[in-house]
C-alpha positions as CSV (number, residue, x, y, z in Angstrom):
1,M,75.5,56.4,188.1
2,Q,73.5,57.2,185.2
3,N,73.9,61.0,185.4
4,M,77.4,60.1,185.1
5,M,76.7,57.4,181.9
6,T,74.7,60.4,180.3
7,R,77.8,62.7,180.8
8,R,80.3,60.4,179.2
9,R,77.9,59.8,176.3
10,F,77.4,63.2,176.3
11,L,81.3,64.3,176.3
12,K,82.0,60.8,173.7
13,K,79.7,62.1,170.8
14,T,81.6,66.1,171.5
15,A,84.9,64.6,170.9
16,A,83.9,62.8,168.1
17,A,81.7,65.8,166.6
18,V,85.3,67.4,167.4
19,A,88.0,65.6,165.5
20,L,86.4,64.8,162.7
21,P,86.4,67.4,159.7
22,T,83.0,70.0,159.5
23,L,82.5,69.6,155.6
24,I,81.2,72.6,153.8
25,P,80.8,73.2,150.6
26,S,82.8,75.2,147.9
27,A,80.6,77.0,147.4
28,V,79.9,79.1,150.6
29,L,83.3,79.7,151.1
30,G,83.9,81.1,148.0
31,R,86.1,78.7,146.7
32,D,86.5,76.8,142.6
33,G,86.1,80.0,141.7
34,Q,82.4,79.9,143.0
35,V,81.9,82.9,145.0
36,A,80.5,82.7,149.0
37,P,76.5,83.8,149.3
38,S,77.3,86.7,151.9
39,N,79.5,88.3,149.1
40,R,76.6,88.1,146.0
41,I,74.8,90.7,145.2
42,V,70.9,89.9,145.2
43,M,69.4,90.9,142.1
44,G,65.0,91.9,140.9
45,A,64.1,91.7,137.6
46,I,62.1,93.9,137.1
47,G,60.5,93.4,133.2
48,L,61.4,90.2,131.8
49,G,62.5,91.8,128.7
50,F,65.9,92.2,126.9
51,A,68.9,89.9,128.2
52,W,67.6,89.6,131.8
53,E,68.7,86.1,131.9
54,H,72.4,87.2,130.9
55,W,72.6,88.1,134.4
56,L,72.9,84.1,135.6
57,N,76.3,84.6,133.6
58,Y,77.6,86.3,137.1
59,K,78.8,84.2,139.9
60,Q,79.1,86.8,142.4
61,L,75.1,87.8,141.5
62,Q,72.1,85.9,142.5
63,L,69.1,86.7,141.1
64,S,66.3,86.0,143.5
65,A,63.0,87.7,142.5
66,V,61.4,87.9,138.4
67,C,58.7,90.3,138.2
68,D,56.3,90.4,135.0
69,V,52.9,91.2,134.7
70,R,52.4,88.0,132.2
71,E,51.9,85.0,134.2
72,D,53.5,82.4,131.7
73,R,56.9,84.5,131.3
74,R,57.3,84.6,135.4
75,N,56.8,81.1,136.1
76,A,59.0,79.7,133.1
77,A,61.7,82.5,134.1
78,Q,61.3,81.1,137.5
79,Q,61.9,77.7,136.6
80,R,64.8,78.4,134.4
81,V,66.8,80.5,137.6
82,D,65.6,77.4,139.6
83,A,67.3,75.1,137.3
84,H,70.4,77.2,137.1
85,Y,71.1,77.3,140.6
86,G,69.6,73.9,141.7
87,S,67.5,75.6,143.7
88,K,64.1,77.0,144.6
89,G,64.9,80.3,146.2
90,C,63.6,82.7,142.6
91,K,60.3,84.0,143.8
92,V,57.8,85.6,141.4
93,Y,55.7,89.5,141.4
94,N,53.0,90.6,139.1
95,D,54.2,93.5,140.8
96,F,57.3,95.7,141.0
97,R,56.6,97.2,144.0
98,E,56.6,94.1,145.7
99,T,59.6,92.7,144.5
100,L,61.3,96.3,145.2
101,A,59.7,96.1,149.4
102,R,62.3,93.1,149.7
103,T,65.0,93.8,151.6
104,D,67.5,91.4,150.7
105,I,67.4,92.6,146.9
106,D,70.7,94.8,146.5
107,A,69.9,95.9,143.0
108,V,67.5,95.6,139.7
109,Y,67.4,95.1,136.8
110,I,64.6,96.7,134.8
111,A,63.6,95.8,131.0
112,A,59.9,97.0,131.0
113,P,58.6,99.1,128.4
114,D,60.0,102.6,128.2
115,H,57.1,104.5,129.3
116,W,57.3,102.3,132.6
117,H,61.1,103.1,132.9
118,A,61.0,106.4,134.9
119,L,58.7,105.2,137.3
120,I,59.8,102.3,138.5
121,T,63.6,103.0,138.4
122,I,62.4,106.4,140.8
123,A,60.4,103.5,143.0
124,A,64.0,101.7,142.7
125,A,66.1,104.5,143.9
126,Q,63.7,105.1,146.6
127,A,63.9,102.2,147.8
128,G,67.9,102.1,148.2
129,K,68.2,99.6,145.0
130,D,71.4,100.2,142.3
131,I,69.7,100.0,138.9
132,Y,70.5,98.7,135.9
133,C,67.8,100.2,133.3
134,Q,67.7,99.1,129.6
135,K,67.8,102.3,127.1
136,P,66.4,104.7,126.9
137,V,66.0,105.9,129.9
138,T,62.8,107.1,129.5
139,H,59.5,108.4,127.5
140,T,59.9,112.0,128.4
141,V,62.4,115.1,129.1
142,A,60.3,115.8,132.3
143,E,60.8,111.8,133.3
144,G,63.8,112.1,132.9
145,Q,64.3,115.2,135.1
146,A,63.0,113.2,137.7
147,V,64.8,110.0,137.0
148,R,67.8,112.0,137.3
149,D,67.0,113.7,140.7
150,A,65.9,110.8,142.2
151,V,68.6,109.1,141.5
152,K,71.5,111.3,143.1
153,R,68.8,112.0,145.7
154,Y,69.5,108.1,147.1
155,G,73.0,107.9,146.1
156,V,72.0,104.8,144.4
157,V,74.2,103.3,141.4
158,F,72.8,103.5,137.6
159,Q,74.0,101.9,134.3
160,H,72.4,103.2,131.6
161,G,71.4,100.1,128.5
162,T,73.9,101.7,126.0
163,Q,76.1,98.6,126.3
164,Q,78.3,100.5,122.9
165,R,80.3,102.2,125.9
166,S,81.9,99.0,126.3
167,E,83.0,98.2,123.0
168,W,86.0,98.3,122.2
169,S,85.1,99.7,118.1
170,F,83.0,102.7,119.7
171,R,85.7,103.6,122.5
172,R,88.6,103.3,120.5
173,G,87.2,105.0,117.6
174,A,85.6,108.6,120.1
175,E,89.1,108.3,122.0
176,L,90.3,109.0,117.7
177,V,88.1,112.0,117.4
178,L,88.9,113.2,120.8
179,N,92.3,114.3,120.0
180,G,92.2,115.3,116.7
181,R,93.1,112.6,114.4
182,I,90.7,112.8,111.9
183,G,91.5,117.0,112.5
184,K,88.7,118.7,114.0
185,L,85.1,117.5,114.2
186,H,82.4,118.8,111.6
187,T,80.1,115.6,110.7
188,I,79.1,112.1,112.7
189,K,76.4,110.5,110.5
190,L,74.4,107.9,112.3
191,G,72.1,105.1,110.6
192,V,69.7,103.3,112.1
193,P,67.4,100.7,112.2
194,S,64.1,101.8,109.8
195,G,60.7,102.0,111.7
196,R,57.2,100.0,110.9
197,S,54.2,100.2,109.8
198,I,51.0,98.2,110.3
199,G,47.1,98.6,109.0
200,P,44.4,98.6,112.3
201,Q,44.2,95.7,114.1
202,P,41.5,94.1,115.3
203,V,39.9,94.3,119.4
204,E,40.7,91.3,121.2
205,P,39.9,90.1,125.0
206,V,43.0,90.1,127.2
207,P,44.9,86.8,127.3
208,K,44.7,84.7,130.9
209,G,47.9,85.1,133.4
210,F,48.0,89.0,131.5
211,D,47.8,92.5,133.6
212,Y,47.1,93.9,130.7
213,D,45.9,97.2,132.5
214,M,48.8,96.7,135.3
215,W,50.8,96.8,131.4
216,L,49.2,100.1,130.3
217,G,50.4,101.6,133.1
218,P,50.5,105.3,133.4
219,A,50.0,105.4,129.5
220,P,46.4,105.8,128.1
221,W,43.8,103.0,128.2
222,A,43.8,101.1,124.8
223,P,41.9,97.7,123.9
224,Y,44.1,94.9,123.8
225,T,45.1,94.2,120.6
226,T,48.0,91.1,120.0
227,A,50.1,93.9,118.0
228,R,50.0,96.2,120.2
229,C,52.2,93.9,123.4
230,T,53.3,91.3,121.7
231,G,56.1,90.5,119.8
232,M,59.5,92.0,118.5
233,H,59.5,95.2,119.0
234,T,55.2,95.9,118.6
235,W,55.1,98.6,120.8
236,Y,58.9,100.7,119.8
237,F,56.6,101.9,117.5
238,I,53.1,103.2,119.5
239,S,53.4,106.4,120.8
240,D,51.7,106.2,124.5
241,Y,54.8,103.5,124.9
242,C,57.9,104.8,123.2
243,V,58.4,107.6,120.9
244,G,60.0,105.2,118.1
245,Y,63.3,103.4,116.4
246,I,64.8,106.9,116.7
247,A,65.0,106.2,121.1
248,G,63.9,102.0,121.1
249,W,67.2,101.2,118.9
250,G,69.2,104.6,118.0
251,V,70.0,105.9,121.6
252,H,72.6,103.1,120.8
253,H,74.2,105.5,118.1
254,L,73.1,109.2,119.8
255,D,74.3,108.4,122.8
256,S,77.3,107.4,120.9
257,A,77.9,110.3,118.9
258,Q,77.3,112.0,122.3
259,Q,80.9,110.3,123.4
260,G,82.9,110.9,120.7
261,N,81.7,114.6,120.3
262,G,83.2,115.1,123.5
263,S,79.5,116.1,124.5
264,D,78.1,113.8,127.4
265,L,76.3,116.3,129.1
266,I,76.3,119.3,126.7
267,G,73.0,119.5,124.8
268,P,72.8,120.9,121.0
269,L,71.7,124.6,120.5
270,E,69.2,123.4,117.8
271,V,67.3,120.3,116.4
272,D,65.9,119.7,113.4
273,G,63.1,116.9,111.9
274,R,61.7,115.8,109.8
275,G,60.3,112.5,109.1
276,V,57.3,110.0,107.4
277,F,55.0,108.8,109.5
278,P,52.3,105.8,108.8
279,E,49.2,107.1,107.5
280,D,47.1,104.9,109.4
281,G,46.9,101.7,111.7
282,L,48.1,100.9,115.4
283,Y,51.7,102.1,114.6
284,D,52.2,105.8,114.5
285,T,56.1,106.9,115.4
286,P,58.0,107.7,112.2
287,V,59.0,104.9,109.6
288,T,62.2,107.0,107.9
289,W,63.6,109.9,109.1
290,R,66.5,112.6,109.9
291,V,67.0,114.9,112.5
292,D,69.9,117.4,112.2
293,Y,70.9,118.5,116.0
294,K,74.1,121.7,115.9
295,Y,76.1,122.3,118.6
296,A,78.2,125.3,119.8
297,N,81.7,123.5,119.1
298,G,80.6,123.5,115.2
299,V,79.8,119.5,115.0
300,T,76.1,118.6,113.6
301,I,74.6,115.2,114.0
302,I,73.2,113.6,111.3
303,D,70.7,110.9,112.7
304,T,69.2,108.8,109.8
305,D,67.2,105.6,109.2
306,V,69.1,103.3,107.1
307,T,67.4,104.8,103.9
308,Q,69.7,106.7,104.4
309,N,72.8,106.2,106.2
310,E,74.6,103.2,106.7
311,M,74.6,100.9,110.3
312,G,76.7,102.9,112.5
313,V,78.6,106.0,113.5
314,L,80.6,107.8,110.8
315,Y,82.3,110.5,112.2
316,E,83.8,112.7,109.7
317,G,86.8,115.9,109.5
318,T,88.8,117.7,108.4
319,D,91.7,115.5,107.9
320,G,90.2,112.2,107.8
321,K,87.1,110.0,109.0
322,V,86.2,106.9,111.4
323,F,83.5,104.8,111.3
324,C,82.1,102.7,114.4
325,W,80.1,99.4,114.5
326,R,80.0,96.3,117.1
327,N,81.7,92.8,116.8
328,E,85.5,95.7,116.6
329,R,84.5,96.9,113.6
330,L,86.7,100.0,113.3
331,E,86.9,101.7,109.9
332,T,89.2,104.4,109.0
333,E,90.4,107.0,106.8
334,P,93.2,107.2,106.0
335,K,93.8,103.3,106.8
336,S,97.0,103.8,109.2
337,L,94.4,106.2,111.5
338,R,93.7,102.6,113.1
339,D,96.4,101.9,114.6
340,S,97.7,105.3,115.4
341,V,98.5,104.9,119.8
342,I,96.9,107.2,121.7
343,G,99.2,108.6,124.5
344,P,99.6,109.0,128.0
345,N,98.6,111.9,128.0
346,E,95.8,112.5,125.6
347,I,92.0,111.8,126.2
348,R,90.7,108.4,127.2
349,V,87.0,106.7,127.3
350,Y,86.1,104.9,130.6
351,E,87.3,101.7,129.8
352,S,84.9,98.6,130.5
353,D,85.0,95.6,128.3
354,D,80.8,94.2,130.1
355,H,78.5,96.0,130.7
356,F,76.9,94.2,132.7
357,Q,79.9,92.7,134.7
358,N,81.0,97.1,134.8
359,F,77.5,97.8,136.6
360,L,78.2,94.9,139.1
361,D,82.0,96.1,140.4
362,C,80.5,99.6,140.5
363,T,77.8,98.2,143.2
364,G,80.5,97.4,145.4
365,T,83.4,100.6,145.0
366,R,80.8,103.2,144.5
367,K,81.6,104.9,141.7
368,P,80.5,106.1,138.7
369,T,79.4,103.4,135.8
370,A,80.1,103.5,132.2
371,A,76.6,105.1,131.2
372,P,75.4,106.6,134.4
373,V,72.6,108.7,134.6
374,E,73.3,112.1,133.9
375,V,75.4,110.7,130.3
376,A,71.5,108.8,130.0
377,H,69.2,111.8,130.2
378,H,71.2,113.0,127.7
379,S,71.3,110.9,125.6
380,T,67.6,110.1,126.2
381,T,66.7,113.8,126.0
382,L,68.3,113.8,122.3
383,C,65.6,111.2,121.1
384,N,62.4,113.2,122.7
385,I,63.6,116.9,121.5
386,G,64.0,114.8,117.9
387,A,60.5,112.9,117.8
388,I,59.1,116.6,119.0
389,S,60.7,118.5,116.2
390,M,59.8,115.6,113.7
391,V,55.4,115.7,115.4
392,L,55.7,119.3,114.4
393,G,57.5,119.7,111.6
394,R,59.7,122.1,112.1
395,K,63.1,123.2,113.4
396,L,63.1,124.1,117.6
397,Q,66.1,126.2,119.8
398,W,67.1,124.2,122.4
399,D,68.0,125.8,125.6
400,G,70.1,122.7,127.3
401,E,71.4,124.8,130.8
402,N,67.2,125.3,131.7
403,E,66.2,122.3,129.0
404,R,63.5,123.3,127.3
405,F,63.0,125.3,123.9
406,L,62.9,128.8,123.6
407,N,59.9,130.5,122.7
408,D,58.4,127.4,121.7
409,D,55.0,126.9,124.3
410,E,53.3,124.2,122.1
411,A,56.9,121.8,121.6
412,N,57.7,122.3,125.5
413,R,54.1,121.0,126.3
414,M,55.5,117.7,125.0
415,L,58.9,117.6,127.0
416,S,56.2,116.3,129.3
417,V,53.2,113.4,129.2
418,P,50.0,112.9,131.3
419,M,50.2,109.9,133.3
420,R,46.7,108.2,133.7
421,E,45.9,107.4,137.5
422,P,47.0,106.4,139.7
423,W,50.2,106.6,138.2
424,R,52.5,110.1,138.3
425,L,55.9,110.9,139.0
């Protein structure tokens, strides 16, 4: 009798459970504009530099790891991420290798200093992670070659942080130029923010919670001082970490110039750079500069700081001009060119309105991004060979096919830099 009563209670409870509807949160089902967790891209942010928090705006992505060598920065980022999602799911890491070891992470966002980009990107590719790497993709030409090879070898999706490729004014301007609306293109003038100088800096104790040795990583050892690695763009002006604003900022415009010139995968024949460098102090990259890149098609790209050219990209042809800048600023000469219709059989550039979204879309489709690794490498190479020409103070001949200077051993030795142990490509 007791067994029968127990069975009756069981059947009664089961029937009640079946009769009542199961309440499942809409986010789990992917309703109400939400994306089901099973369909989300899980991302880790490595180096909490520019725009890492921007990824929180995308519902199809779950930011589940933040990695930075500064304890206060990564802890603050963790709190922000958890508050955004209303959970405690974001983990913090000091070492990027711990982030990459997580099998649940699909993609990584890399916004560490330039001298770290190559090593982290290569390790991420080896771990099978799709990669959005901030610009410039590498610190040297040799690093760029290694990154390009790794991304191709492991078949991961790669997006370079040259987001001007996804801005209407630059895309539209490039199409006008590529389709001959200004006649034969002969000159592209670029204006980039000028560099900075600073006097000698005191040696200071390393702040608590800052893994300074890891921050230096493959760069030469140097005593800690605040102006080296704390604040807005400080390390951009120290050649151990960046070749200066010609790359740290200027790669945007060089990349756009490559697009408008139709030379995304082509290098110049000649590079001739001159720069004014700080006489002393911590910063050692050029404050002002001019670099001329001459191409086989007769086009010269003139890259200068803004004391010489207006901020933006100016295309000059035999029949007109096109000027591109952000926030949809597009100016043409004659003015009627701005509204010229690009026909269905004319040249079109890659269409993308949102650089971040484009990356997310491509992780699903496995198609090339708006700024794939080959394009990233060629644009960044312009920065690096321009910097070498400035340091040497002479014109250099460039062999784009073999990615070496012609008949100049001194310049070729500068295509790579030694890395501090134990780091190596």
